[in-house]
Backbone as numpy.savetxt, mean C-alpha at the origin, in Angstrom:
# Nx Ny Nz CAx CAy CAz Cx Cy Cz
1.74 65.52 14.26 2.88 64.63 14.10 2.91 63.65 15.25
2.67 64.12 16.41 2.66 63.24 17.59 1.54 62.18 17.46
0.39 62.61 16.99 -0.74 61.71 16.81 -0.45 60.63 15.83
0.29 61.00 14.69 0.64 60.02 13.65 1.63 59.01 14.24
2.59 59.41 15.08 3.54 58.48 15.68 2.82 57.58 16.64
1.86 58.08 17.36 1.05 57.25 18.29 0.30 56.16 17.52
-0.29 56.57 16.31 -1.03 55.59 15.52 -0.05 54.50 15.03
1.15 54.88 14.59 2.11 53.87 14.11 2.53 52.96 15.27
2.67 53.56 16.50 3.05 52.74 17.59 1.95 51.73 17.92
0.73 52.12 17.88 -0.40 51.17 18.17 -0.47 50.05 17.07
-0.26 50.48 15.85 -0.30 49.53 14.69 0.87 48.50 14.88
2.03 49.03 15.31 3.18 48.10 15.50 2.92 47.16 16.66
2.28 47.67 17.78 1.99 46.74 18.88 0.98 45.70 18.43
-0.04 46.02 17.68 -1.02 45.10 17.22 -0.46 44.05 16.33
0.51 44.49 15.40 1.17 43.54 14.57 2.05 42.56 15.34
2.76 43.08 16.32 3.59 42.25 17.14 2.76 41.18 17.95
1.63 41.65 18.44 0.69 40.74 19.13 0.20 39.67 18.19
-0.16 39.99 16.92 -0.63 39.01 16.00 0.43 38.04 15.67
1.69 38.53 15.42 2.79 37.69 15.13 3.06 36.68 16.25
3.00 37.22 17.50 3.24 36.41 18.66 2.18 35.29 18.79
0.93 35.71 18.48 -0.18 34.73 18.57 -0.04 33.64 17.53
0.41 34.05 16.27 0.61 33.07 15.23 1.72 32.09 15.58
2.85 32.66 16.11 3.96 31.80 16.54 3.55 30.85 17.64
2.75 31.31 18.63 2.30 30.44 19.67 1.36 29.41 19.18
0.50 29.77 18.24 -0.47 28.81 17.70 0.33 27.73 16.90
1.26 28.15 16.07 2.03 27.19 15.34 2.85 26.23 16.25
3.43 26.82 17.33 4.15 25.96 18.28 3.20 24.97 18.95
2.03 25.42 19.33 1.05 24.46 19.94 0.69 23.38 19.01
0.40 23.68 17.71 0.05 22.73 16.72 1.26 21.72 16.49
2.43 22.24 16.52 3.65 21.37 16.32 3.74 20.43 17.51
3.62 20.98 18.72 3.80 20.14 19.88 2.67 19.05 19.98
1.46 19.45 19.64 0.37 18.50 19.66 0.63 17.45 18.62
1.05 17.84 17.41 1.31 16.85 16.32 2.39 15.87 16.68
3.43 16.36 17.38 4.62 15.52 17.69 4.36 14.63 18.92
3.52 15.08 19.90 3.44 14.35 21.13 2.05 13.90 21.46
1.05 14.08 20.59 -0.23 13.36 20.71 -0.15 12.11 19.90
-0.52 10.97 20.48 -0.23 9.68 19.75 -1.16 9.53 18.52
-0.59 8.86 17.54 -1.29 8.40 16.32 -1.75 7.00 16.63
-2.98 6.64 16.44 -3.40 5.27 16.55 -3.48 4.55 15.20
-3.22 3.30 15.22 -3.30 2.53 13.96 -3.93 1.16 14.18
-4.60 0.67 13.12 -5.20 -0.60 13.13 -5.02 -1.29 11.81
-4.78 -2.59 11.85 -4.63 -3.41 10.64 -5.47 -4.65 10.80
-6.46 -4.78 9.94 -7.37 -5.93 9.99 -7.27 -6.67 8.63
-6.99 -7.99 8.73 -6.88 -8.84 7.55 -7.74 -10.06 7.75
-8.60 -10.35 6.82 -9.49 -11.55 6.90 -9.46 -12.29 5.58
-9.53 -13.58 5.67 -9.63 -14.40 4.49 -10.59 -15.57 4.76
-11.73 -15.52 4.13 -12.66 -16.64 4.23 -12.99 -17.06 2.78
-14.10 -16.57 2.28 -14.38 -16.81 0.90 -13.61 -15.84 -0.05
-13.33 -14.68 0.52 -12.62 -13.62 -0.22 -11.59 -12.96 0.73
-10.64 -12.33 0.14 -9.61 -11.64 0.98 -9.97 -10.14 1.12
-10.01 -9.71 2.41 -10.28 -8.35 2.72 -9.22 -7.79 3.64
-8.89 -6.50 3.52 -7.83 -5.91 4.38 -8.22 -4.45 4.60
-7.88 -4.00 5.86 -8.13 -2.62 6.20 -7.00 -2.09 7.05
-6.46 -0.95 6.62 -5.39 -0.24 7.38 -5.95 1.17 7.74
-5.87 1.48 9.01 -6.45 2.76 9.48 -5.46 3.48 10.44
-5.36 4.81 10.17 -4.56 5.65 11.04 -5.49 6.75 11.52
-5.52 7.02 12.83 -6.35 8.11 13.35 -5.61 8.93 14.38
-5.99 10.21 14.57 -5.28 11.11 15.43 -6.17 12.09 16.09
-5.94 12.43 17.37 -6.68 13.45 18.11 -8.11 13.20 18.16
-8.52 12.24 18.90 -9.93 11.84 19.10 -10.61 11.63 17.72
-9.82 11.03 16.79 -10.30 10.68 15.43 -10.76 11.93 14.63
-10.22 13.10 15.03 -10.51 14.30 14.15 -9.95 14.03 12.77
-8.76 13.47 12.75 -8.17 13.02 11.49 -8.21 11.51 11.37
-8.73 11.01 10.26 -8.81 9.57 10.05 -8.61 9.23 8.64
-7.60 8.27 8.42 -7.27 7.80 7.08 -7.48 6.34 7.04
-8.31 5.86 6.04 -8.60 4.48 5.83 -8.19 4.05 4.44
-7.47 2.95 4.44 -7.16 2.36 3.13 -7.59 0.88 3.24
-8.46 0.39 2.40 -8.96 -0.95 2.51 -9.13 -1.59 1.12
-9.14 -2.89 1.17 -9.29 -3.73 -0.07 -10.45 -4.59 0.07
-11.48 -4.40 -0.79 -12.65 -5.25 -0.82 -13.19 -5.22 -2.25
-12.73 -6.25 -2.99 -13.03 -6.29 -4.45 -12.54 -5.01 -5.18
-11.36 -4.59 -4.72 -10.78 -3.35 -5.31 -10.23 -2.46 -4.20
-9.28 -1.61 -4.53 -8.68 -0.75 -3.56 -9.53 0.49 -3.33
-9.72 0.87 -2.08 -10.42 2.07 -1.67 -9.64 2.80 -0.63
-9.78 4.15 -0.65 -9.07 4.97 0.37 -9.89 6.21 0.57
-9.84 6.66 1.83 -10.59 7.88 2.25 -9.81 8.53 3.38
-9.86 9.87 3.36 -9.28 10.69 4.44 -10.38 11.61 4.92
-10.63 11.66 6.19 -11.63 12.44 6.85 -11.05 13.36 7.90
-11.57 14.60 7.90 -11.24 15.63 8.93 -12.55 16.13 9.54
-12.71 15.93 10.86 -13.93 16.30 11.55 -15.15 15.53 10.89
-14.92 14.27 10.46 -15.98 13.48 9.86 -16.31 13.86 8.45
-15.68 14.81 7.85 -15.96 15.21 6.50 -14.88 14.62 5.56
-15.34 14.10 4.46 -14.42 13.46 3.55 -13.64 14.58 2.74
-12.33 14.52 2.89 -11.46 15.54 2.16 -10.72 14.88 1.05
-10.69 13.53 1.04 -10.02 12.82 -0.09 -10.77 11.44 -0.22
-11.11 11.13 -1.46 -11.70 9.82 -1.75 -11.13 9.32 -3.09
-10.37 8.25 -2.99 -9.64 7.70 -4.16 -10.69 7.20 -5.20
-11.82 6.56 -4.71 -12.75 5.99 -5.68 -13.53 7.04 -6.31
-13.77 8.25 -5.67 -14.49 9.26 -6.31 -13.71 9.84 -7.50
-12.37 10.01 -7.33 -11.54 10.47 -8.42 -11.55 9.46 -9.58
-11.48 8.21 -9.26 -11.52 7.20 -10.32 -12.84 7.20 -11.08
-13.97 7.31 -10.37 -15.28 7.33 -10.96 -15.40 8.55 -11.92
-14.83 9.75 -11.54 -14.83 10.91 -12.37 -14.04 10.65 -13.62
-12.84 10.02 -13.48 -12.03 9.74 -14.69 -12.77 8.77 -15.63
-13.40 7.77 -15.06 -14.09 6.82 -15.87 -15.27 7.48 -16.60
-16.09 8.30 -15.94 -17.20 8.94 -16.58 -16.75 9.92 -17.65
-15.64 10.66 -17.41 -15.17 11.54 -18.48 -14.70 10.76 -19.70
-14.03 9.64 -19.52 -13.62 8.79 -20.62 -14.79 8.26 -21.41
-15.89 7.82 -20.72 -17.02 7.31 -21.41 -17.77 8.43 -22.15
-17.85 9.66 -21.56 -18.50 10.76 -22.25 -17.80 11.12 -23.52
-16.45 11.09 -23.47 -15.71 11.47 -24.68 -15.95 10.40 -25.77
-16.03 9.14 -25.38 -16.22 8.12 -26.38 -17.62 8.22 -26.96
-18.60 8.57 -26.15 -20.01 8.63 -26.63 -20.25 9.89 -27.47
-19.40 10.92 -27.34 -19.60 12.16 -28.02 -18.82 12.29 -29.37
-18.33 11.16 -29.87 -17.55 11.23 -31.13 -18.41 11.68 -32.28
-19.63 11.12 -32.59 -20.41 11.66 -33.73 -21.21 12.88 -33.23
-20.51 14.03 -33.12 -21.12 15.21 -32.49 -22.00 15.95 -33.52
-21.53 16.18 -34.73 -22.35 16.98 -35.67 -23.27 16.07 -36.45
-24.36 16.72 -37.06 -25.36 15.96 -37.76 -24.81 15.19 -38.95
-23.95 15.91 -39.75 -23.39 15.30 -40.94 -22.50 14.13 -40.56
-21.69 14.23 -39.50 -20.85 13.16 -39.07 -21.64 11.97 -38.66
-22.81 12.18 -37.90 -23.63 11.09 -37.44 -24.29 10.41 -38.64
-24.70 11.21 -39.66 -25.33 10.61 -40.88 -24.33 9.73 -41.59
-23.17 10.28 -41.77 -22.10 9.49 -42.46 -21.80 8.19 -41.65
-21.76 8.32 -40.31 -21.47 7.13 -39.51 -22.61 6.09 -39.65
-23.90 6.54 -39.76 -25.03 5.62 -39.94 -24.96 4.99 -41.28
-24.59 5.81 -42.36 -24.55 5.18 -43.69 -23.42 4.16 -43.76
-22.27 4.49 -43.16 -21.18 3.55 -43.23 -21.55 2.22 -42.50
-22.28 2.40 -41.41 -22.71 1.20 -40.62 -23.67 0.39 -41.41
-24.66 1.05 -42.10 -25.68 0.36 -42.91 -25.01 -0.40 -44.07
-23.99 0.28 -44.64 -23.34 -0.35 -45.81 -22.53 -1.56 -45.37
-21.91 -1.45 -44.18 -21.20 -2.57 -43.63 -22.09 -3.80 -43.36
-23.26 -3.52 -42.78 -24.19 -4.59 -42.48 -24.71 -5.20 -43.81
-24.99 -4.31 -44.83 -25.49 -4.84 -46.10 -24.44 -5.75 -46.75
-23.15 -5.35 -46.72 -22.09 -6.20 -47.30 -21.97 -7.52 -46.55
-22.10 -7.41 -45.23 -22.02 -8.67 -44.44 -23.18 -9.61 -44.75
-24.33 -9.04 -45.09 -25.51 -9.89 -45.45 -25.22 -10.57 -46.80
-24.57 -9.85 -47.73 -24.28 -10.46 -48.99 -23.32 -11.56 -48.91
-22.35 -11.37 -48.01 -21.29 -12.41 -47.85 -21.86 -13.63 -47.13
-22.94 -13.51 -46.37 -23.47 -14.67 -45.62 -24.12 -15.54 -46.57
-23.99 -16.92 -46.37 -24.77 -17.85 -47.29 -26.22 -17.80 -46.97
-27.01 -18.39 -47.91 -28.43 -18.31 -47.79 -28.96 -19.07 -46.58
-28.22 -20.16 -46.17 -28.73 -21.02 -45.07 -28.42 -20.37 -43.71
-27.74 -19.24 -43.69 -27.42 -18.62 -42.40 -28.59 -18.15 -41.61
-28.70 -18.46 -40.41 -29.86 -18.04 -39.56 -29.82 -16.57 -39.24
-31.00 -15.98 -39.08 -31.08 -14.54 -38.77 -30.47 -14.28 -37.36
-30.61 -15.26 -36.46 -30.02 -15.08 -35.15 -28.48 -14.97 -35.23
-27.83 -15.64 -36.12 -26.40 -15.53 -36.28 -26.02 -14.19 -36.82
-26.88 -13.60 -37.68 -26.59 -12.27 -38.19 -26.62 -11.20 -37.11
-27.66 -11.37 -36.25 -27.80 -10.42 -35.14 -26.69 -10.53 -34.18
-26.24 -11.83 -33.88 -25.17 -11.97 -32.91 -23.85 -11.47 -33.47
-23.68 -11.36 -34.82 -22.43 -10.83 -35.38 -22.24 -9.41 -35.27
-23.36 -8.68 -34.91 -23.23 -7.19 -34.74 -22.45 -6.86 -33.50
-21.74 -5.79 -33.53 -20.95 -5.36 -32.34 -21.85 -5.03 -31.17
-21.52 -5.47 -30.00 -22.26 -5.23 -28.73 -21.70 -3.97 -28.16
-22.50 -2.84 -28.22 -22.04 -1.57 -27.71 -21.90 -1.54 -26.26
-22.76 -2.29 -25.55 -22.72 -2.32 -24.09 -21.37 -3.03 -23.61
-21.01 -4.06 -24.34 -19.83 -4.75 -23.97 -18.58 -3.87 -24.21
-18.63 -3.08 -25.36 -17.51 -2.21 -25.62 -17.41 -1.10 -24.57
-18.62 -0.62 -24.10 -18.56 0.41 -23.01 -18.03 -0.10 -21.75
-18.32 -1.41 -21.41 -17.73 -2.00 -20.23 -16.27 -2.13 -20.37
-15.81 -2.51 -21.56 -14.35 -2.69 -21.72 -13.66 -1.32 -21.58
-14.31 -0.30 -22.12 -13.64 1.04 -22.04 -13.64 1.52 -20.56
-14.73 1.19 -19.85 -14.66 1.55 -18.42 -13.58 0.85 -17.66
-13.40 -0.49 -17.96 -12.35 -1.19 -17.32 -10.99 -0.69 -17.63
-10.86 -0.31 -18.90 -9.58 0.27 -19.29 -9.31 1.64 -18.68
-10.41 2.40 -18.31 -10.26 3.73 -17.78 -10.10 3.72 -16.28
-9.60 2.64 -15.71 -9.57 2.56 -14.26 -8.52 3.42 -13.61
-8.02 2.92 -12.49 -7.06 3.72 -11.66 -5.77 3.91 -12.43
-5.12 5.01 -12.03 -3.86 5.42 -12.67 -2.82 5.61 -11.60
-1.52 5.44 -11.99 -0.44 5.82 -11.08 -0.39 4.90 -9.87
-0.12 5.58 -8.71 0.08 4.84 -7.50 -1.12 4.07 -7.06
-2.34 4.62 -7.22 -3.48 3.96 -6.79 -3.67 2.62 -7.57
-3.41 2.62 -8.88 -3.55 1.42 -9.69 -2.54 0.35 -9.26
-1.33 0.82 -8.99 -0.31 -0.18 -8.55 -0.68 -0.83 -7.26
-1.22 -0.08 -6.28 -1.69 -0.62 -5.01 -2.84 -1.59 -5.27
-3.75 -1.21 -6.15 -4.90 -2.09 -6.43 -4.39 -3.40 -7.06
-3.40 -3.37 -7.93 -2.92 -4.55 -8.53 -2.24 -5.41 -7.45
-1.53 -4.73 -6.53 -0.84 -5.48 -5.39 -1.79 -6.25 -4.57
-2.92 -5.57 -4.14 -3.89 -6.20 -3.33 -4.65 -7.33 -4.09
-4.81 -7.16 -5.40 -5.49 -8.23 -6.19 -4.58 -9.46 -6.27
-3.30 -9.24 -6.44 -2.38 -10.37 -6.46 -2.31 -11.04 -5.11
-2.37 -10.24 -4.02 -2.37 -10.86 -2.69 -3.57 -11.68 -2.53
-4.76 -11.30 -3.14 -5.98 -12.10 -3.07 -5.86 -13.41 -3.77
-5.28 -13.36 -4.95 -5.27 -14.53 -5.80 -4.03 -15.45 -5.54
-2.98 -14.90 -5.00 -1.75 -15.70 -4.85 -1.40 -15.94 -3.37
-2.28 -15.70 -2.47 -1.91 -15.87 -1.01 -1.67 -17.32 -0.70
-2.32 -18.30 -1.33 -2.11 -19.71 -1.12 -0.67 -20.05 -1.51
-0.20 -19.50 -2.57 1.19 -19.80 -3.02 2.17 -19.18 -2.05
1.88 -18.01 -1.44 2.77 -17.41 -0.46 2.88 -18.33 0.76
1.80 -18.83 1.23 1.85 -19.72 2.37 2.62 -20.98 2.07
2.44 -21.55 0.88 3.20 -22.73 0.42 4.66 -22.40 0.37
4.96 -21.17 -0.11 6.36 -20.80 -0.16 7.05 -20.73 1.18
6.29 -20.18 2.17 6.84 -20.12 3.57 7.01 -21.50 4.12
6.03 -22.38 3.89 6.19 -23.69 4.42 7.33 -24.54 3.73
7.53 -24.26 2.45 8.59 -24.97 1.76 9.92 -24.15 1.76
10.02 -23.21 2.65 11.18 -22.30 2.65 12.53 -23.11 2.78
12.60 -24.07 3.70 13.88 -24.75 3.76 14.40 -25.38 2.48
13.37 -26.03 1.74 13.75 -26.61 0.51 14.10 -25.53 -0.54
13.43 -24.46 -0.57 13.72 -23.41 -1.51 15.09 -22.73 -1.17
15.44 -22.70 0.13 16.74 -22.17 0.51 17.87 -23.06 -0.07
17.65 -24.37 -0.07 18.67 -25.22 -0.69 18.77 -24.93 -2.17
17.69 -24.70 -2.81 17.76 -24.34 -4.27 18.54 -23.05 -4.50
18.25 -22.05 -3.66 18.96 -20.80 -3.76 20.48 -20.92 -3.51
20.84 -21.80 -2.58 22.26 -22.05 -2.37 22.90 -22.67 -3.54
22.17 -23.65 -4.17 22.77 -24.29 -5.43 22.95 -23.28 -6.57
21.99 -22.36 -6.68 22.13 -21.31 -7.67 23.28 -20.34 -7.40
23.46 -20.08 -6.11 24.53 -19.20 -5.65 25.85 -19.74 -5.97
26.04 -21.05 -5.91 27.31 -21.67 -6.20 27.75 -21.35 -7.61
26.82 -21.30 -8.51 27.14 -20.95 -9.93 27.58 -19.52 -10.10
27.38 -18.68 -9.12 27.78 -17.24 -9.23 28.82 -16.95 -8.18
29.83 -17.80 -8.10 30.86 -17.66 -7.11 31.61 -16.29 -7.21
31.94 -15.86 -8.45 32.69 -14.67 -8.56 31.92 -13.44 -8.07
30.61 -13.45 -8.39 29.78 -12.25 -7.88 29.67 -12.34 -6.40
29.59 -13.45 -5.80 29.42 -13.61 -4.35 30.75 -13.11 -3.65
31.91 -13.53 -4.29 33.19 -13.08 -3.75 33.34 -11.63 -3.76
32.92 -10.98 -4.91 33.00 -9.49 -5.00 32.14 -8.85 -4.00
30.93 -9.41 -3.79 30.05 -8.85 -2.74 30.59 -8.94 -1.36
31.16 -10.12 -1.07 31.79 -10.30 0.27 32.94 -9.39 0.47
33.78 -9.22 -0.61 34.89 -8.26 -0.52 34.43 -6.88 -0.26
33.30 -6.48 -0.93 32.81 -5.09 -0.79 32.34 -4.88 0.68
31.59 -5.77 1.17 31.14 -5.61 2.57 32.25 -5.78 3.61
33.21 -6.58 3.22 34.41 -6.70 4.18 35.15 -5.38 4.26
35.41 -4.76 3.10 36.10 -3.46 3.12 35.30 -2.39 3.85
33.97 -2.43 3.59 33.09 -1.46 4.22 32.98 -1.63 5.72
32.82 -2.85 6.18 32.63 -3.09 7.58 33.92 -3.03 8.43
35.06 -3.18 7.73 36.35 -3.10 8.44 36.92 -1.67 8.46
36.23 -0.74 7.79 36.70 0.65 7.82 36.54 1.32 9.16
37.25 2.40 9.36 37.22 3.01 10.65 35.86 3.65 10.90
35.37 3.46 12.13 34.13 4.05 12.54 32.88 3.24 12.25
33.09 2.02 11.67 31.97 1.20 11.30 31.25 0.74 12.57
32.00 0.27 13.56 31.36 -0.26 14.82 30.58 0.85 15.46
31.08 2.06 15.48 30.31 3.19 16.08 29.01 3.43 15.31
29.10 3.45 13.94 27.89 3.69 13.16 26.89 2.54 13.37
27.35 1.34 13.45 26.46 0.21 13.68 25.70 0.35 15.06
26.42 0.68 16.06 25.81 0.84 17.35 24.82 1.99 17.40
25.18 3.10 16.78 24.22 4.23 16.75 22.98 3.88 15.98
23.16 3.17 14.84 22.04 2.80 14.01 21.12 1.86 14.77
21.67 0.87 15.44 20.83 -0.05 16.22 20.08 0.70 17.31
20.77 1.64 18.00 20.10 2.41 19.03 18.96 3.22 18.54
19.22 4.03 17.54 18.23 4.98 17.09 17.00 4.29 16.34
17.28 3.39 15.44 16.25 2.69 14.72 15.52 1.68 15.59
16.22 1.21 16.58 15.50 0.34 17.55 14.50 1.17 18.34
14.87 2.42 18.73 13.92 3.27 19.37 12.73 3.67 18.47
12.99 3.81 17.18 11.89 4.16 16.23 10.97 2.95 16.07
11.56 1.78 15.85 10.73 0.54 15.70 9.99 0.21 16.96
10.51 0.55 18.04 9.78 0.29 19.35 8.50 1.05 19.39
8.34 2.18 18.71 7.11 2.88 18.67 5.96 2.11 18.01
6.32 1.19 17.14 5.31 0.52 16.31 4.95 -0.87 16.86
5.44 -1.21 18.04 5.14 -2.50 18.60 3.64 -2.52 18.96
2.88 -3.51 18.45 1.45 -3.51 18.67 1.08 -3.57 20.17
0.00 -2.91 20.49 -0.54 -2.98 21.87 -1.53 -4.12 22.05
-2.00 -4.63 20.94 -2.93 -5.77 21.02 -2.88 -6.52 19.74
-2.94 -7.87 19.84 -2.90 -8.73 18.67 -3.92 -9.82 18.84
-4.84 -9.91 17.89 -5.83 -10.99 17.82 -5.69 -11.72 16.55
-5.42 -12.99 16.58 -5.11 -13.75 15.37 -5.84 -15.16 15.51
-6.44 -15.59 14.40 -7.09 -16.89 14.41 -6.85 -17.48 13.00
-6.15 -18.60 12.92 -5.79 -19.20 11.67 -6.19 -20.72 11.72
-6.97 -21.05 10.67 -7.41 -22.42 10.49 -6.80 -22.94 9.12
-5.84 -23.75 9.23 -5.10 -24.20 8.02 -5.43 -25.69 7.76
-5.75 -26.00 6.51 -6.05 -27.36 6.15 -5.35 -27.71 4.85
-4.66 -28.93 4.88 -3.94 -29.33 3.71 -3.84 -30.84 3.72
-3.71 -31.43 2.54 -3.58 -32.89 2.43 -2.15 -33.34 2.61
-1.18 -32.46 2.66 0.20 -32.84 2.83 0.57 -32.77 4.31
0.85 -33.88 4.97 1.15 -33.84 6.42 2.38 -33.04 6.73
3.32 -32.97 5.85 4.54 -32.17 6.11 4.21 -30.67 6.28
3.34 -30.15 5.42 2.97 -28.79 5.51 2.14 -28.44 6.74
1.31 -29.41 7.17 0.56 -29.26 8.39 1.48 -29.16 9.58
2.50 -30.01 9.61 3.52 -29.98 10.74 4.31 -28.68 10.77
4.67 -28.18 9.54 5.46 -26.99 9.48 4.70 -25.81 9.99
3.38 -25.74 9.82 2.54 -24.68 10.35 2.73 -24.63 11.85
2.61 -25.80 12.49 2.85 -25.89 13.94 4.20 -25.46 14.33
5.23 -25.83 13.54 6.59 -25.32 13.86 6.71 -23.83 13.85
6.13 -23.23 12.82 6.22 -21.76 12.69 5.44 -21.12 13.84
4.37 -21.73 14.27 3.57 -21.20 15.37 4.40 -21.26 16.68
5.14 -22.39 16.87 5.96 -22.52 18.04 7.06 -21.49 18.08
7.68 -21.24 16.86 8.77 -20.23 16.81 8.21 -18.85 17.13
6.99 -18.53 16.80 6.41 -17.19 17.01 5.91 -16.96 18.41
5.91 -17.98 19.24 5.35 -17.85 20.64 6.13 -16.87 21.49
7.42 -16.81 21.42 8.15 -15.78 22.25 7.78 -14.36 21.94
7.40 -14.06 20.66 6.96 -12.76 20.26 5.54 -12.51 20.63
4.66 -13.44 20.27 3.21 -13.26 20.47 2.91 -13.16 21.98
3.67 -13.92 22.81 3.40 -13.89 24.22 3.70 -12.52 24.86
4.58 -11.72 24.16 4.85 -10.33 24.68 3.74 -9.32 24.39
2.84 -9.66 23.43 1.82 -8.70 23.00 0.46 -9.16 23.56
-0.22 -8.33 24.24 -1.58 -8.74 24.75 -2.53 -9.04 23.60
-3.38 -9.98 23.85 -4.31 -10.40 22.85 -4.53 -11.96 22.89
-5.07 -12.44 21.82 -5.42 -13.91 21.70 -4.98 -14.39 20.42
-4.25 -15.50 20.47 -3.75 -16.14 19.16 -4.22 -17.61 19.21
-4.95 -17.97 18.17 -5.42 -19.35 18.02 -5.00 -19.89 16.65
-4.34 -20.99 16.56 -3.83 -21.64 15.34 -4.27 -23.10 15.34
-4.93 -23.46 14.31 -5.22 -24.94 14.06 -4.71 -25.30 12.72
-4.17 -26.53 12.70 -3.65 -27.08 11.44 -4.08 -28.55 11.34
-4.80 -28.88 10.30 -5.31 -30.23 10.21 -5.00 -30.81 8.81
-4.89 -32.11 8.74 -4.68 -32.82 7.50 -6.09 -33.25 7.00
-6.50 -32.58 5.84 -7.77 -32.94 5.23 -7.56 -33.06 3.75
-8.66 -33.48 3.07 -8.55 -33.62 1.61 -8.54 -32.29 0.89
-9.30 -31.29 1.39 -9.31 -30.00 0.77 -8.17 -29.13 1.20
-7.58 -28.33 0.38 -6.51 -27.36 0.75 -7.05 -25.96 0.78
-7.15 -25.48 2.00 -7.69 -24.10 2.16 -7.27 -23.65 3.52
-7.61 -22.35 3.82 -7.34 -21.80 5.13 -8.31 -20.57 5.33
-8.46 -20.29 6.58 -9.23 -19.16 6.99 -8.46 -18.32 8.03
-8.51 -17.02 7.86 -7.67 -16.14 8.65 -8.46 -14.97 9.11
-8.22 -14.64 10.39 -8.85 -13.35 11.00 -7.70 -12.78 11.86
-7.30 -11.55 11.50 -6.22 -10.91 12.14 -6.60 -9.44 12.45
-6.28 -9.02 13.62 -6.45 -7.53 13.98 -5.28 -7.14 14.88
-4.60 -6.13 14.39 -3.38 -5.59 15.08 -3.69 -4.14 15.34
-3.52 -3.68 16.56 -3.73 -2.29 16.90 -2.63 -1.76 17.81
-2.37 -0.51 17.67 -1.24 0.13 18.45 -1.27 1.64 18.31
-0.24 2.25 18.80 -0.11 3.72 18.59 1.38 4.10 18.51
1.69 5.27 17.98 3.04 5.75 17.91 3.03 7.28 18.02
4.17 7.80 18.39 4.35 9.26 18.58 5.31 9.74 17.45
4.90 10.82 16.81 5.69 11.37 15.68 6.96 12.05 16.20
6.86 12.70 17.35 8.00 13.50 17.92 9.22 12.60 18.10
9.11 11.55 18.91 10.35 10.68 19.08 10.87 10.13 17.77
10.03 9.81 16.83 10.51 9.23 15.56 11.35 10.25 14.80
10.84 11.53 14.76 11.64 12.57 14.10 12.91 12.86 14.85
12.80 12.83 16.18 14.01 13.11 17.04 15.14 12.10 16.78
14.87 10.83 16.81 15.82 9.82 16.73 16.34 9.74 15.26
15.44 9.97 14.32 15.92 9.97 12.85 16.79 11.16 12.57
16.47 12.32 13.18 17.27 13.51 12.95 18.70 13.35 13.59
18.72 12.89 14.82 20.06 12.71 15.50 20.92 11.75 14.72
20.29 10.62 14.21 21.04 9.64 13.49 21.67 10.26 12.21
20.81 11.03 11.45 21.27 11.53 10.18 22.22 12.67 10.37
22.09 13.46 11.43 23.02 14.62 11.60 24.37 14.24 12.20
24.55 13.01 12.63 25.79 12.53 13.19 26.86 12.55 12.04
28.02 13.20 12.30 29.02 13.36 11.32 29.61 12.01 10.88
29.81 11.12 11.78 30.42 9.83 11.45 29.41 8.99 10.64
28.16 9.11 10.93 27.13 8.39 10.13 27.05 8.94 8.70
27.09 10.24 8.56 27.00 10.80 7.18 28.32 10.46 6.44
29.47 10.46 7.13 30.64 10.07 6.45 30.69 8.63 6.01
30.09 7.73 6.82 29.92 6.35 6.46 29.00 6.17 5.25
27.97 6.94 5.16 27.08 6.87 4.01 27.79 7.24 2.78
28.55 8.39 2.83 29.29 8.77 1.62 30.35 7.70 1.29
30.99 7.13 2.23 31.99 6.09 1.94 31.28 4.84 1.24
30.15 4.51 1.81 29.41 3.34 1.23 29.02 3.58 -0.19
28.60 4.82 -0.54 28.25 5.18 -1.90 29.49 5.07 -2.85
30.63 5.52 -2.36 31.85 5.40 -3.16 32.23 3.93 -3.36
32.12 3.14 -2.31 32.44 1.69 -2.46 31.49 1.00 -3.41
30.22 1.45 -3.34 29.23 0.85 -4.27 29.51 1.11 -5.72
30.01 2.31 -5.96 30.31 2.70 -7.37 31.58 1.96 -7.86
């Protein structure tokens, strides 16, 4: 009996030691995750084509996540240099499965024979309907191109869900980026147009102003505003770049747009001067309308302070009460 109790005691001690080791290991992992910096890089170039790369790495690049756009969206996640997630590999598997299903439709011999007979009959009828003067080359060209159909099926079997939406976004950024720059340059004129449209919606604007007036004049609003500025300011401070390299060469035949590029550059100087790096902007009036861009932004952030400030902000009773009141006013 004594021996059995001693065995249970030893087993209990071993289990306690294992539990303690697991707890210590989890605590170490949590501390390292929260207080070891995450590095990030953002590279955007536009010459003949639009390319972009966003990268996040952690702990001597043991963990590395890359999302880039180069004639399509691509994404990879690596741990210890080994690929654990590849967006394009999943898309290729989905495409190959779709093509295999389409190619395996005439599976049985009888079905294949019927398919061949139907196709031969269709071709024979088309020959009868063709006039005598029709060239043989035109008859061959009228046949369906199976390779073209397979290409269309592959293009339709592309990305799905979130990946496809991101791919469409980057594609639009590639094709519409000139329009975005023109919009920014013509922003004052567009603002006047928006004001003219807003005048026609006076009732809606008055209701919106009344809503925010009631909300901002309620008790505790000033406290919530100060807390929000303090906490979210500390969070955004984590993402301030440590280095910025930018080179922009803008060319346009409109002198007003050329001058506005210089105006925007002058307005950005107080911010860019605070960040180490090199910023070069040239804007010229030429016959061709184009631009070239090279941008690289790098920095780092800590997950621990972000979670800390966000948690304190959300757990504040006055802040949570303000959020509930805002929802009621919105309804």
